[in-house]
C-alpha positions, -999 to +999 in steps of 0.1 A: -191-219+134-201-219+171-194-189+191-183-194+228-188-165+251-163-180+276-135-171+253-137-135+265-125-148+298-091-156+282-081-120+285-082-124+322-065-157+323-035-146+302-019-127+331-017-160+350-006-180+319+022-156+311+044-167+339+041-203+329+043-198+291+076-178+289+105-201+283+138-202+265+161-232+258+187-218+281+163-212+310+145-245+313+144-280+301+117-293+278+084-295+297+073-329+308+039-340+298+013-329+323-012-355+336-045-347+321-073-335+343-108-353+344-118-333+314-086-334+294-094-367+276-112-348+249-114-359+213-095-329+201-059-340+204-063-377+208-045-399+182-027-368+168+008-380+178+014-347+197+029-353+231+017-334+262+050-315+264+051-306+227+045-269+216+012-261+201+016-223+203+050-206+198+056-168+199+091-161+187+109-131+201+086-127+231+098-133+266+102-115+299+140-111+298+157-120+265+189-139+273+221-120+266+237-132+234+275-129+232+276-136+194+277-104+174+263-122+143+231-135+161+203-112+172+199-110+209+164-123+208+171-154+187+165-177+217+136-157+232+102-172+227+071-181+245+058-217+242+023-231+251+024-268+253-004-291+244-010-300+281-011-263+289-034-254+261-058-283+269-059-271+306-070-237+292-097-253+270-110-275+298-112-243+320-130-219+297-146-240+270-146-277+277-173-285+251-154-266+224-156-286+191-121-297+177-126-276+146-128-244+168-096-250+188-073-235+162-093-203+163-091-203+201-053-209+199-050-179+176-070-157+199-050-169+229-017-162+212-028-127+203-040-122+238-005-132+252+012-107+229-011-080+242-006-090+278+031-089+273+030-054+259+008-043+288+033-057+312+061-038+295+041-006+299+036-013+336-001-016+333-002-045+357+011-023+385-007+000+409-039+000+429-062+002+399-048-031+385-051-047+419-087-036+423-095-049+388-079-083+396-099-084+428-131-079+409-121-105+383-116-130+412-151-122+424-165-128+389-147-161+385-157-174+419-193-164+413-194-182+381-177-213+396-202-213+425-231-210+401-218-239+379-212-260+410-247-255+423-262-262+389-244-294+386-257-305+420-292-293+411-290-314+378-283-346+398-319-358+399-324-395+405-351-417+390-367-420+425-369-382+428-387-381+394-411-408+403-420-392+436-426-358+420-448-375+394-470-393+419-472-363+442-483-340+413-502-364+391-529-339+384-504-317+366-499-344+340-536-349+332-547-340+296-582-333+284-596-326+250-613-292+251-637-273+229-643-236+236-666-207+227-655-171+232-678-141+234-661-107+236-670-084+265-685-059+240-690-056+203-659-046+183-668-014+164-652+019+155-656+047+179-681+073+169-663+105+173-695+125+168-711+109+198-711+128+231-694+113+261-727+103+276-739+088+244-707+068+240-710+055+276-746+044+269-737+026+237-708+008+255-731-003+283-757-015+258-730-035+240-718-051+271-753-061+281-760-076+247-728-096+248-735-109+282-771-119+272-756-137+241-730-155+262-756-169+286-777-181+256-748-197+238-737-214+271-772-229+275-773-241+239-738-257+242-749-276+273-779-288+252-755-303+227-752-277+199-721-276+177-694-254+191-683-243+156-718-230+149-720-212+182-686-196+178-696-184+143-727-168+157-707-151+185-681-138+161-708-123+138-727-107+167-696-092+181-682-079+147-650-100+151-627-099+120-617-136+126-633-166+142-614-179+173-606-217+172-630-239+190-611-271+191-581-268+214-570-303+213-554-320+243-547-294+270-529-298+303-539-279+335-509-256+333-518-245+298-550-228+309-550-194+325-552-191+362-588-195+374-599-219+347-584-251+362-619-262+373-624-272+337-605-304+345-631-314+369-656-318+341-665-353+330-662-361+293-692-345+275-700-320+302-700-282+296-686-256+319-705-227+335-700-193+319-664-182+327-659-144+329-624-130+319-611-095+314-617-099+276-650-116+275-668-149+283-657-185+278-676-218+276-657-251+276-667-286+268-646-316+280-638-346+259-616-376+265-593-373+295-561-392+304-528-389+322-495-388+306-472-418+314-442-412+336-418-420+308-432-392+286-427-365+312-396-377+331-373-352+314-397-324+321-399-333+357-361-336+359-358-300+345-385-287+369-367-303+399-334-289+387-348-254+384-364-256+418-332-269+435-311-242+418-335-215+430-336-228+465-298-230+467-294-195+454-321-180+479-304-199+507-270-183+500-284-149+494-304-150+526-275-162+547-260-126+547-281-098+533-261-066+524-272-034+541-267-001+524-260+033+539-289+052+524-276+085+536-244+080+516-262+070+484-286+100+486-258+124+492-237+108+465-265+111+439-253+133+410-266+168+409-292+175+382-292+204+358-295+239+370-331+246+381-339+210+385-363+199+412-346+175+437-379+157+439-378+148+402-404+172+390-380+186+363-367+221+357-384+249+377-398+279+358-396+312+377-431+324+386-443+353+365-453+385+382-491+391+382-503+410+352-527+439+355-559+439+336-596+437+339-608+418+369 
């Protein structure tokens, strides 16, 4: 069963729904069907025979002011109930979870009904009064509007036309090139256990000798690769010389420019069959050999481009809004308002301070 995080927002919305959902037969006439919104024509309740004004949630015995009942034989709350119609419920669904599958709507209705009962109790206890409640509602409004703004900006960012996609493709055609690559990797130094018995100077000398040997090997393997030797054989030799436990793959298949680490994009300038110069990385040395090269068709990357443009537009929109008014903080207040540390703590963050010991007498 799918979980929808938006349902948590129902607890905020129930305070608004309470005033609309409390009805009694003596207080108001049956609700007229409400015209559905643009999202109300969902498959959930179509062809069910339930009209828009029909009750889909009923909570007997719960209303703001139970009507006075003059009959001694009938409980005073007999006509007191809260009703949520189909139209009201579907407005709620469209607001918080428009993509909610029909099978989950009963669960949502149950949760909403329980939330209404809890809100009613909170109202009876006066928890919806006072400055704290008003502040919480103000913050809730900020949260709702922030979410709505983000959603609105995302919808606009997602509106990417075919012309936009085609333009981006032709402007960045190099990004959609693919080339078959082979690669040989030589570690920066031999992989061996540290000799704990060796002195620091000896260990440093061994490390330097190891790095020199690997560099010499890398140069040799690169020359042999350029001469046409098999990359599998070269990689096997490098792995044995460096004491690697496993052999890195040599055939990378078809690779795009963005798949390579920064600084290795020049590999795409190689012609089929050419071998790269020795590439030095923080971990070792690389030698590439280029194979067949082609460019992905627009149809294959159109969705990828649409996602890229959408993300860029969304980021640009958010940055524009954020830069339109940059908040400034009173640093003096926030420094002064910082909580005090434990007794003896250093305000600079150095931790508890230990009192200095008095000098001890003894041989000098």
